[in-house]
PDB file with one MODEL, atoms N, CA, C and O in Angstrom:
MODEL        1
ATOM      1  N   THR A   1      11.057  -0.898   5.118  1.00  0.00           N
ATOM      2  CA  THR A   1       9.950  -1.825   5.323  1.00  0.00           C
ATOM      3  C   THR A   1       9.331  -2.119   3.964  1.00  0.00           C
ATOM      4  O   THR A   1       8.972  -1.194   3.236  1.00  0.00           O
ATOM      5  N   MET A   2       9.205  -3.370   3.620  1.00  0.00           N
ATOM      6  CA  MET A   2       8.646  -3.753   2.327  1.00  0.00           C
ATOM      7  C   MET A   2       7.168  -4.109   2.480  1.00  0.00           C
ATOM      8  O   MET A   2       6.770  -4.790   3.425  1.00  0.00           O
ATOM      9  N   MET A   3       6.371  -3.633   1.530  1.00  0.00           N
ATOM     10  CA  MET A   3       4.947  -3.956   1.498  1.00  0.00           C
ATOM     11  C   MET A   3       4.623  -4.483   0.102  1.00  0.00           C
ATOM     12  O   MET A   3       4.961  -3.859  -0.903  1.00  0.00           O
ATOM     13  N   GLU A   4       3.972  -5.623   0.056  1.00  0.00           N
ATOM     14  CA  GLU A   4       3.553  -6.215  -1.208  1.00  0.00           C
ATOM     15  C   GLU A   4       2.033  -6.190  -1.283  1.00  0.00           C
ATOM     16  O   GLU A   4       1.342  -6.554  -0.332  1.00  0.00           O
ATOM     17  N   VAL A   5       1.525  -5.751  -2.436  1.00  0.00           N
ATOM     18  CA  VAL A   5       0.076  -5.749  -2.675  1.00  0.00           C
ATOM     19  C   VAL A   5      -0.180  -6.611  -3.905  1.00  0.00           C
ATOM     20  O   VAL A   5       0.331  -6.333  -4.990  1.00  0.00           O
ATOM     21  N   VAL A   6      -0.969  -7.649  -3.724  1.00  0.00           N
ATOM     22  CA  VAL A   6      -1.382  -8.508  -4.826  1.00  0.00           C
ATOM     23  C   VAL A   6      -2.900  -8.451  -4.855  1.00  0.00           C
ATOM     24  O   VAL A   6      -3.559  -8.767  -3.865  1.00  0.00           O
ATOM     25  N   SER A   7      -3.455  -8.045  -5.996  1.00  0.00           N
ATOM     26  CA  SER A   7      -4.897  -7.835  -6.095  1.00  0.00           C
ATOM     27  C   SER A   7      -5.316  -7.908  -7.551  1.00  0.00           C
ATOM     28  O   SER A   7      -4.483  -7.945  -8.457  1.00  0.00           O
ATOM     29  N   THR A   8      -6.613  -7.927  -7.755  1.00  0.00           N
ATOM     30  CA  THR A   8      -7.109  -7.751  -9.112  1.00  0.00           C
ATOM     31  C   THR A   8      -6.946  -6.279  -9.460  1.00  0.00           C
ATOM     32  O   THR A   8      -7.037  -5.417  -8.586  1.00  0.00           O
ATOM     33  N   ASP A   9      -6.706  -5.991 -10.733  1.00  0.00           N
ATOM     34  CA  ASP A   9      -6.538  -4.610 -11.167  1.00  0.00           C
ATOM     35  C   ASP A   9      -7.865  -3.870 -11.023  1.00  0.00           C
ATOM     36  O   ASP A   9      -8.927  -4.395 -11.358  1.00  0.00           O
ATOM     37  N   GLN A  10      -7.779  -2.648 -10.521  1.00  0.00           N
ATOM     38  CA  GLN A  10      -8.963  -1.817 -10.311  1.00  0.00           C
ATOM     39  C   GLN A  10      -8.609  -0.381 -10.669  1.00  0.00           C
ATOM     40  O   GLN A  10      -7.467   0.037 -10.479  1.00  0.00           O
ATOM     41  N   PRO A  11      -9.563   0.375 -11.180  1.00  0.00           N
ATOM     42  CA  PRO A  11      -9.290   1.783 -11.430  1.00  0.00           C
ATOM     43  C   PRO A  11      -8.925   2.502 -10.124  1.00  0.00           C
ATOM     44  O   PRO A  11      -9.617   2.347  -9.118  1.00  0.00           O
ATOM     45  N   GLY A  12      -7.852   3.277 -10.139  1.00  0.00           N
ATOM     46  CA  GLY A  12      -7.484   4.076  -8.989  1.00  0.00           C
ATOM     47  C   GLY A  12      -6.810   3.331  -7.859  1.00  0.00           C
ATOM     48  O   GLY A  12      -6.694   3.871  -6.759  1.00  0.00           O
ATOM     49  N   ILE A  13      -6.362   2.106  -8.091  1.00  0.00           N
ATOM     50  CA  ILE A  13      -5.783   1.304  -7.010  1.00  0.00           C
ATOM     51  C   ILE A  13      -4.570   1.991  -6.395  1.00  0.00           C
ATOM     52  O   ILE A  13      -4.450   2.045  -5.171  1.00  0.00           O
ATOM     53  N   LEU A  14      -3.671   2.516  -7.219  1.00  0.00           N
ATOM     54  CA  LEU A  14      -2.484   3.171  -6.678  1.00  0.00           C
ATOM     55  C   LEU A  14      -2.843   4.458  -5.944  1.00  0.00           C
ATOM     56  O   LEU A  14      -2.209   4.801  -4.946  1.00  0.00           O
ATOM     57  N   SER A  15      -3.835   5.157  -6.422  1.00  0.00           N
ATOM     58  CA  SER A  15      -4.280   6.382  -5.754  1.00  0.00           C
ATOM     59  C   SER A  15      -4.806   6.077  -4.357  1.00  0.00           C
ATOM     60  O   SER A  15      -4.486   6.792  -3.408  1.00  0.00           O
ATOM     61  N   ARG A  16      -5.599   5.037  -4.222  1.00  0.00           N
ATOM     62  CA  ARG A  16      -6.148   4.676  -2.905  1.00  0.00           C
ATOM     63  C   ARG A  16      -5.039   4.261  -1.950  1.00  0.00           C
ATOM     64  O   ARG A  16      -5.052   4.642  -0.779  1.00  0.00           O
ATOM     65  N   ILE A  17      -4.078   3.484  -2.441  1.00  0.00           N
ATOM     66  CA  ILE A  17      -2.961   3.074  -1.600  1.00  0.00           C
ATOM     67  C   ILE A  17      -2.161   4.307  -1.166  1.00  0.00           C
ATOM     68  O   ILE A  17      -1.805   4.436   0.005  1.00  0.00           O
ATOM     69  N   ALA A  18      -1.883   5.203  -2.101  1.00  0.00           N
ATOM     70  CA  ALA A  18      -1.118   6.418  -1.796  1.00  0.00           C
ATOM     71  C   ALA A  18      -1.835   7.285  -0.761  1.00  0.00           C
ATOM     72  O   ALA A  18      -1.193   7.849   0.125  1.00  0.00           O
ATOM     73  N   GLN A  19      -3.146   7.394  -0.866  1.00  0.00           N
ATOM     74  CA  GLN A  19      -3.908   8.192   0.104  1.00  0.00           C
ATOM     75  C   GLN A  19      -3.786   7.609   1.513  1.00  0.00           C
ATOM     76  O   GLN A  19      -3.618   8.349   2.483  1.00  0.00           O
ATOM     77  N   ILE A  20      -3.868   6.305   1.618  1.00  0.00           N
ATOM     78  CA  ILE A  20      -3.764   5.652   2.926  1.00  0.00           C
ATOM     79  C   ILE A  20      -2.365   5.850   3.509  1.00  0.00           C
ATOM     80  O   ILE A  20      -2.217   6.167   4.689  1.00  0.00           O
ATOM     81  N   LEU A  21      -1.346   5.662   2.680  1.00  0.00           N
ATOM     82  CA  LEU A  21       0.018   5.863   3.166  1.00  0.00           C
ATOM     83  C   LEU A  21       0.222   7.306   3.618  1.00  0.00           C
ATOM     84  O   LEU A  21       0.844   7.557   4.650  1.00  0.00           O
ATOM     85  N   SER A  22      -0.294   8.236   2.856  1.00  0.00           N
ATOM     86  CA  SER A  22      -0.185   9.656   3.209  1.00  0.00           C
ATOM     87  C   SER A  22      -0.883   9.963   4.527  1.00  0.00           C
ATOM     88  O   SER A  22      -0.354  10.715   5.345  1.00  0.00           O
ATOM     89  N   GLN A  23      -2.049   9.397   4.741  1.00  0.00           N
ATOM     90  CA  GLN A  23      -2.791   9.614   5.992  1.00  0.00           C
ATOM     91  C   GLN A  23      -1.978   9.174   7.209  1.00  0.00           C
ATOM     92  O   GLN A  23      -2.105   9.747   8.291  1.00  0.00           O
ATOM     93  N   HIS A  24      -1.151   8.162   7.023  1.00  0.00           N
ATOM     94  CA  HIS A  24      -0.342   7.630   8.122  1.00  0.00           C
ATOM     95  C   HIS A  24       1.082   8.192   8.112  1.00  0.00           C
ATOM     96  O   HIS A  24       1.948   7.728   8.853  1.00  0.00           O
ATOM     97  N   LYS A  25       1.314   9.211   7.250  1.00  0.00           N
ATOM     98  CA  LYS A  25       2.621   9.867   7.145  1.00  0.00           C
ATOM     99  C   LYS A  25       3.737   8.883   6.772  1.00  0.00           C
ATOM    100  O   LYS A  25       4.848   8.938   7.300  1.00  0.00           O
ATOM    101  N   ILE A  26       3.400   7.989   5.849  1.00  0.00           N
ATOM    102  CA  ILE A  26       4.342   7.003   5.338  1.00  0.00           C
ATOM    103  C   ILE A  26       4.794   7.447   3.951  1.00  0.00           C
ATOM    104  O   ILE A  26       3.984   7.880   3.131  1.00  0.00           O
ATOM    105  N   THR A  27       6.101   7.334   3.698  1.00  0.00           N
ATOM    106  CA  THR A  27       6.674   7.715   2.411  1.00  0.00           C
ATOM    107  C   THR A  27       7.094   6.472   1.645  1.00  0.00           C
ATOM    108  O   THR A  27       7.643   5.532   2.219  1.00  0.00           O
ATOM    109  N   VAL A  28       6.832   6.477   0.341  1.00  0.00           N
ATOM    110  CA  VAL A  28       7.287   5.400  -0.540  1.00  0.00           C
ATOM    111  C   VAL A  28       8.651   5.801  -1.082  1.00  0.00           C
ATOM    112  O   VAL A  28       8.781   6.822  -1.756  1.00  0.00           O
ATOM    113  N   ARG A  29       9.664   4.997  -0.787  1.00  0.00           N
ATOM    114  CA  ARG A  29      11.019   5.284  -1.278  1.00  0.00           C
ATOM    115  C   ARG A  29      11.243   4.655  -2.643  1.00  0.00           C
ATOM    116  O   ARG A  29      11.885   5.251  -3.508  1.00  0.00           O
ATOM    117  N   VAL A  30      10.714   3.449  -2.838  1.00  0.00           N
ATOM    118  CA  VAL A  30      10.859   2.727  -4.101  1.00  0.00           C
ATOM    119  C   VAL A  30       9.571   1.958  -4.334  1.00  0.00           C
ATOM    120  O   VAL A  30       8.979   1.410  -3.404  1.00  0.00           O
ATOM    121  N   ALA A  31       9.146   1.926  -5.592  1.00  0.00           N
ATOM    122  CA  ALA A  31       7.948   1.152  -5.933  1.00  0.00           C
ATOM    123  C   ALA A  31       8.213   0.346  -7.200  1.00  0.00           C
ATOM    124  O   ALA A  31       8.808   0.842  -8.157  1.00  0.00           O
ATOM    125  N   LYS A  32       7.771  -0.881  -7.187  1.00  0.00           N
ATOM    126  CA  LYS A  32       7.806  -1.736  -8.386  1.00  0.00           C
ATOM    127  C   LYS A  32       6.355  -2.087  -8.672  1.00  0.00           C
ATOM    128  O   LYS A  32       5.719  -2.812  -7.907  1.00  0.00           O
ATOM    129  N   ILE A  33       5.844  -1.577  -9.763  1.00  0.00           N
ATOM    130  CA  ILE A  33       4.442  -1.731 -10.125  1.00  0.00           C
ATOM    131  C   ILE A  33       4.355  -2.691 -11.314  1.00  0.00           C
ATOM    132  O   ILE A  33       4.939  -2.440 -12.368  1.00  0.00           O
ATOM    133  N   VAL A  34       3.628  -3.779 -11.135  1.00  0.00           N
ATOM    134  CA  VAL A  34       3.485  -4.774 -12.204  1.00  0.00           C
ATOM    135  C   VAL A  34       2.008  -5.091 -12.374  1.00  0.00           C
ATOM    136  O   VAL A  34       1.320  -5.441 -11.415  1.00  0.00           O
ATOM    137  N   THR A  35       1.531  -4.964 -13.604  1.00  0.00           N
ATOM    138  CA  THR A  35       0.166  -5.359 -13.929  1.00  0.00           C
ATOM    139  C   THR A  35       0.250  -6.488 -14.946  1.00  0.00           C
ATOM    140  O   THR A  35       0.828  -6.335 -16.022  1.00  0.00           O
ATOM    141  N   LEU A  36      -0.335  -7.615 -14.586  1.00  0.00           N
ATOM    142  CA  LEU A  36      -0.335  -8.795 -15.443  1.00  0.00           C
ATOM    143  C   LEU A  36      -1.772  -9.119 -15.806  1.00  0.00           C
ATOM    144  O   LEU A  36      -2.441  -9.869 -15.095  1.00  0.00           O
ATOM    145  N   GLY A  37      -2.246  -8.563 -16.898  1.00  0.00           N
ATOM    146  CA  GLY A  37      -3.645  -8.751 -17.273  1.00  0.00           C
ATOM    147  C   GLY A  37      -4.538  -8.085 -16.245  1.00  0.00           C
ATOM    148  O   GLY A  37      -4.512  -6.864 -16.092  1.00  0.00           O
ATOM    149  N   GLU A  38      -5.330  -8.881 -15.539  1.00  0.00           N
ATOM    150  CA  GLU A  38      -6.241  -8.336 -14.531  1.00  0.00           C
ATOM    151  C   GLU A  38      -5.662  -8.395 -13.123  1.00  0.00           C
ATOM    152  O   GLU A  38      -6.363  -8.099 -12.155  1.00  0.00           O
ATOM    153  N   LYS A  39      -4.405  -8.770 -12.997  1.00  0.00           N
ATOM    154  CA  LYS A  39      -3.772  -8.923 -11.682  1.00  0.00           C
ATOM    155  C   LYS A  39      -2.651  -7.897 -11.510  1.00  0.00           C
ATOM    156  O   LYS A  39      -1.877  -7.654 -12.436  1.00  0.00           O
ATOM    157  N   VAL A  40      -2.570  -7.298 -10.320  1.00  0.00           N
ATOM    158  CA  VAL A  40      -1.460  -6.409  -9.996  1.00  0.00           C
ATOM    159  C   VAL A  40      -0.616  -7.057  -8.907  1.00  0.00           C
ATOM    160  O   VAL A  40      -1.133  -7.701  -7.994  1.00  0.00           O
ATOM    161  N   GLU A  41       0.683  -6.873  -9.025  1.00  0.00           N
ATOM    162  CA  GLU A  41       1.640  -7.317  -8.021  1.00  0.00           C
ATOM    163  C   GLU A  41       2.579  -6.146  -7.792  1.00  0.00           C
ATOM    164  O   GLU A  41       3.545  -5.967  -8.534  1.00  0.00           O
ATOM    165  N   ASP A  42       2.303  -5.354  -6.775  1.00  0.00           N
ATOM    166  CA  ASP A  42       3.058  -4.145  -6.501  1.00  0.00           C
ATOM    167  C   ASP A  42       3.898  -4.330  -5.252  1.00  0.00           C
ATOM    168  O   ASP A  42       3.460  -4.950  -4.284  1.00  0.00           O
ATOM    169  N   LEU A  43       5.105  -3.789  -5.279  1.00  0.00           N
ATOM    170  CA  LEU A  43       6.022  -3.881  -4.158  1.00  0.00           C
ATOM    171  C   LEU A  43       6.491  -2.468  -3.815  1.00  0.00           C
ATOM    172  O   LEU A  43       6.922  -1.720  -4.692  1.00  0.00           O
ATOM    173  N   PHE A  44       6.406  -2.114  -2.549  1.00  0.00           N
ATOM    174  CA  PHE A  44       6.748  -0.771  -2.093  1.00  0.00           C
ATOM    175  C   PHE A  44       7.767  -0.851  -0.961  1.00  0.00           C
ATOM    176  O   PHE A  44       7.633  -1.681  -0.062  1.00  0.00           O
ATOM    177  N   ALA A  45       8.784   0.008  -1.001  1.00  0.00           N
ATOM    178  CA  ALA A  45       9.714   0.183   0.121  1.00  0.00           C
ATOM    179  C   ALA A  45       9.243   1.429   0.855  1.00  0.00           C
ATOM    180  O   ALA A  45       9.196   2.514   0.277  1.00  0.00           O
ATOM    181  N   LEU A  46       8.894   1.272   2.131  1.00  0.00           N
ATOM    182  CA  LEU A  46       8.275   2.346   2.905  1.00  0.00           C
ATOM    183  C   LEU A  46       9.182   2.802   4.043  1.00  0.00           C
ATOM    184  O   LEU A  46       9.952   2.019   4.598  1.00  0.00           O
ATOM    185  N   VAL A  47       9.072   4.098   4.380  1.00  0.00           N
ATOM    186  CA  VAL A  47       9.742   4.651   5.558  1.00  0.00           C
ATOM    187  C   VAL A  47       8.754   5.531   6.304  1.00  0.00           C
ATOM    188  O   VAL A  47       7.774   6.014   5.738  1.00  0.00           O
ATOM    189  N   ASP A  48       9.032   5.728   7.590  1.00  0.00           N
ATOM    190  CA  ASP A  48       8.166   6.577   8.400  1.00  0.00           C
ATOM    191  C   ASP A  48       8.564   8.046   8.231  1.00  0.00           C
ATOM    192  O   ASP A  48       9.416   8.368   7.404  1.00  0.00           O
ATOM    193  N   GLN A  49       7.953   8.926   9.009  1.00  0.00           N
ATOM    194  CA  GLN A  49       8.212  10.362   8.867  1.00  0.00           C
ATOM    195  C   GLN A  49       9.633  10.747   9.286  1.00  0.00           C
ATOM    196  O   GLN A  49      10.080  11.857   8.997  1.00  0.00           O
ATOM    197  N   ASP A  50      10.346   9.846   9.961  1.00  0.00           N
ATOM    198  CA  ASP A  50      11.744  10.081  10.328  1.00  0.00           C
ATOM    199  C   ASP A  50      12.701   9.412   9.337  1.00  0.00           C
ATOM    200  O   ASP A  50      13.900   9.302   9.591  1.00  0.00           O
ATOM    201  N   ASN A  51      12.151   8.971   8.208  1.00  0.00           N
ATOM    202  CA  ASN A  51      12.918   8.319   7.145  1.00  0.00           C
ATOM    203  C   ASN A  51      13.540   6.995   7.611  1.00  0.00           C
ATOM    204  O   ASN A  51      14.621   6.613   7.164  1.00  0.00           O
ATOM    205  N   GLN A  52      12.841   6.309   8.512  1.00  0.00           N
ATOM    206  CA  GLN A  52      13.308   5.048   9.070  1.00  0.00           C
ATOM    207  C   GLN A  52      12.337   3.919   8.704  1.00  0.00           C
ATOM    208  O   GLN A  52      11.174   4.158   8.377  1.00  0.00           O
ATOM    209  N   ALA A  53      12.843   2.694   8.767  1.00  0.00           N
ATOM    210  CA  ALA A  53      11.973   1.533   8.583  1.00  0.00           C
ATOM    211  C   ALA A  53      10.869   1.586   9.633  1.00  0.00           C
ATOM    212  O   ALA A  53      11.071   2.095  10.735  1.00  0.00           O
ATOM    213  N   ILE A  54       9.714   1.061   9.285  1.00  0.00           N
ATOM    214  CA  ILE A  54       8.559   1.110  10.188  1.00  0.00           C
ATOM    215  C   ILE A  54       8.634  -0.098  11.126  1.00  0.00           C
ATOM    216  O   ILE A  54       8.552  -1.244  10.685  1.00  0.00           O
ATOM    217  N   SER A  55       8.790   0.172  12.412  1.00  0.00           N
ATOM    218  CA  SER A  55       8.898  -0.904  13.388  1.00  0.00           C
ATOM    219  C   SER A  55       7.642  -1.033  14.254  1.00  0.00           C
ATOM    220  O   SER A  55       7.490  -2.010  14.987  1.00  0.00           O
ATOM    221  N   ASP A  56       6.759  -0.064  14.172  1.00  0.00           N
ATOM    222  CA  ASP A  56       5.531  -0.060  14.977  1.00  0.00           C
ATOM    223  C   ASP A  56       4.557  -1.098  14.404  1.00  0.00           C
ATOM    224  O   ASP A  56       3.932  -0.868  13.368  1.00  0.00           O
ATOM    225  N   GLN A  57       4.436  -2.232  15.084  1.00  0.00           N
ATOM    226  CA  GLN A  57       3.589  -3.317  14.588  1.00  0.00           C
ATOM    227  C   GLN A  57       2.117  -2.926  14.518  1.00  0.00           C
ATOM    228  O   GLN A  57       1.396  -3.383  13.631  1.00  0.00           O
ATOM    229  N   ALA A  58       1.668  -2.089  15.438  1.00  0.00           N
ATOM    230  CA  ALA A  58       0.274  -1.637  15.407  1.00  0.00           C
ATOM    231  C   ALA A  58       0.026  -0.793  14.163  1.00  0.00           C
ATOM    232  O   ALA A  58      -1.022  -0.916  13.529  1.00  0.00           O
ATOM    233  N   LEU A  59       0.977   0.056  13.811  1.00  0.00           N
ATOM    234  CA  LEU A  59       0.848   0.868  12.602  1.00  0.00           C
ATOM    235  C   LEU A  59       0.840  -0.017  11.363  1.00  0.00           C
ATOM    236  O   LEU A  59       0.034   0.195  10.457  1.00  0.00           O
ATOM    237  N   LEU A  60       1.715  -0.993  11.313  1.00  0.00           N
ATOM    238  CA  LEU A  60       1.752  -1.900  10.164  1.00  0.00           C
ATOM    239  C   LEU A  60       0.438  -2.652  10.006  1.00  0.00           C
ATOM    240  O   LEU A  60      -0.052  -2.821   8.890  1.00  0.00           O
ATOM    241  N   GLU A  61      -0.125  -3.095  11.103  1.00  0.00           N
ATOM    242  CA  GLU A  61      -1.409  -3.804  11.045  1.00  0.00           C
ATOM    243  C   GLU A  61      -2.519  -2.861  10.599  1.00  0.00           C
ATOM    244  O   GLU A  61      -3.383  -3.259   9.817  1.00  0.00           O
ATOM    245  N   LYS A  62      -2.513  -1.618  11.079  1.00  0.00           N
ATOM    246  CA  LYS A  62      -3.518  -0.625  10.677  1.00  0.00           C
ATOM    247  C   LYS A  62      -3.409  -0.347   9.180  1.00  0.00           C
ATOM    248  O   LYS A  62      -4.427  -0.276   8.490  1.00  0.00           O
ATOM    249  N   LEU A  63      -2.191  -0.191   8.671  1.00  0.00           N
ATOM    250  CA  LEU A  63      -1.988   0.006   7.230  1.00  0.00           C
ATOM    251  C   LEU A  63      -2.553  -1.173   6.443  1.00  0.00           C
ATOM    252  O   LEU A  63      -3.257  -0.991   5.450  1.00  0.00           O
ATOM    253  N   ARG A  64      -2.238  -2.372   6.896  1.00  0.00           N
ATOM    254  CA  ARG A  64      -2.726  -3.583   6.212  1.00  0.00           C
ATOM    255  C   ARG A  64      -4.248  -3.598   6.157  1.00  0.00           C
ATOM    256  O   ARG A  64      -4.832  -3.829   5.098  1.00  0.00           O
ATOM    257  N   GLN A  65      -4.883  -3.353   7.285  1.00  0.00           N
ATOM    258  CA  GLN A  65      -6.345  -3.368   7.338  1.00  0.00           C
ATOM    259  C   GLN A  65      -6.950  -2.252   6.483  1.00  0.00           C
ATOM    260  O   GLN A  65      -7.932  -2.479   5.777  1.00  0.00           O
ATOM    261  N   ASP A  66      -6.374  -1.055   6.543  1.00  0.00           N
ATOM    262  CA  ASP A  66      -6.900   0.060   5.763  1.00  0.00           C
ATOM    263  C   ASP A  66      -6.793  -0.198   4.260  1.00  0.00           C
ATOM    264  O   ASP A  66      -7.713   0.119   3.505  1.00  0.00           O
ATOM    265  N   ILE A  67      -5.683  -0.765   3.835  1.00  0.00           N
ATOM    266  CA  ILE A  67      -5.500  -1.045   2.406  1.00  0.00           C
ATOM    267  C   ILE A  67      -6.432  -2.157   1.958  1.00  0.00           C
ATOM    268  O   ILE A  67      -7.038  -2.061   0.891  1.00  0.00           O
ATOM    269  N   ILE A  68      -6.555  -3.202   2.747  1.00  0.00           N
ATOM    270  CA  ILE A  68      -7.483  -4.288   2.399  1.00  0.00           C
ATOM    271  C   ILE A  68      -8.909  -3.751   2.308  1.00  0.00           C
ATOM    272  O   ILE A  68      -9.634  -4.076   1.367  1.00  0.00           O
ATOM    273  N   SER A  69      -9.310  -2.945   3.261  1.00  0.00           N
ATOM    274  CA  SER A  69     -10.670  -2.383   3.254  1.00  0.00           C
ATOM    275  C   SER A  69     -10.899  -1.510   2.023  1.00  0.00           C
ATOM    276  O   SER A  69     -11.949  -1.598   1.387  1.00  0.00           O
ATOM    277  N   ALA A  70      -9.928  -0.675   1.686  1.00  0.00           N
ATOM    278  CA  ALA A  70     -10.076   0.220   0.530  1.00  0.00           C
ATOM    279  C   ALA A  70     -10.189  -0.567  -0.771  1.00  0.00           C
ATOM    280  O   ALA A  70     -10.980  -0.215  -1.645  1.00  0.00           O
ATOM    281  N   LEU A  71      -9.408  -1.621  -0.898  1.00  0.00           N
ATOM    282  CA  LEU A  71      -9.465  -2.422  -2.123  1.00  0.00           C
ATOM    283  C   LEU A  71     -10.734  -3.257  -2.186  1.00  0.00           C
ATOM    284  O   LEU A  71     -11.297  -3.448  -3.264  1.00  0.00           O
ATOM    285  N   ASP A  72     -11.186  -3.753  -1.045  1.00  0.00           N
ATOM    286  CA  ASP A  72     -12.446  -4.521  -1.008  1.00  0.00           C
ATOM    287  C   ASP A  72     -13.648  -3.633  -1.322  1.00  0.00           C
ATOM    288  O   ASP A  72     -14.586  -4.081  -1.982  1.00  0.00           O
ATOM    289  N   GLU A  73     -13.635  -2.378  -0.858  1.00  0.00           N
ATOM    290  CA  GLU A  73     -14.756  -1.456  -1.137  1.00  0.00           C
ATOM    291  C   GLU A  73     -14.939  -1.255  -2.620  1.00  0.00           C
ATOM    292  O   GLU A  73     -16.066  -1.234  -3.113  1.00  0.00           O
ATOM    293  N   GLU A  74     -13.845  -1.108  -3.337  1.00  0.00           N
ATOM    294  CA  GLU A  74     -13.911  -0.856  -4.781  1.00  0.00           C
ATOM    295  C   GLU A  74     -14.467  -2.079  -5.521  1.00  0.00           C
ATOM    296  O   GLU A  74     -15.178  -1.933  -6.516  1.00  0.00           O
ATOM    297  N   ARG A  75     -14.146  -3.270  -5.040  1.00  0.00           N
ATOM    298  CA  ARG A  75     -14.618  -4.487  -5.698  1.00  0.00           C
ATOM    299  C   ARG A  75     -16.117  -4.673  -5.563  1.00  0.00           C
ATOM    300  O   ARG A  75     -16.754  -5.258  -6.439  1.00  0.00           O
ATOM    301  N   ASN A  76     -16.681  -4.183  -4.480  1.00  0.00           N
ATOM    302  CA  ASN A  76     -18.118  -4.403  -4.206  1.00  0.00           C
ATOM    303  C   ASN A  76     -18.990  -3.364  -4.844  1.00  0.00           C
ATOM    304  O   ASN A  76     -20.212  -3.414  -4.705  1.00  0.00           O
TER     305      ASN A  76
ENDMDL
END
């Protein structure tokens, strides 16, 4: 399962993303981290606790909302 994060660069951004993934028992298999000035464009290949692609749409939506909330909190 591929996840793309595009945001303004913030201190601790990768740490916050990693904490959220860990809370949901999601593992990052591959990560491409790119910082372009004040912008980040990160791409992650994710698997669930059974080392499978994530097919649970509710979980994917929860991850999306949790990551957006965490990044928005830091900006404010």
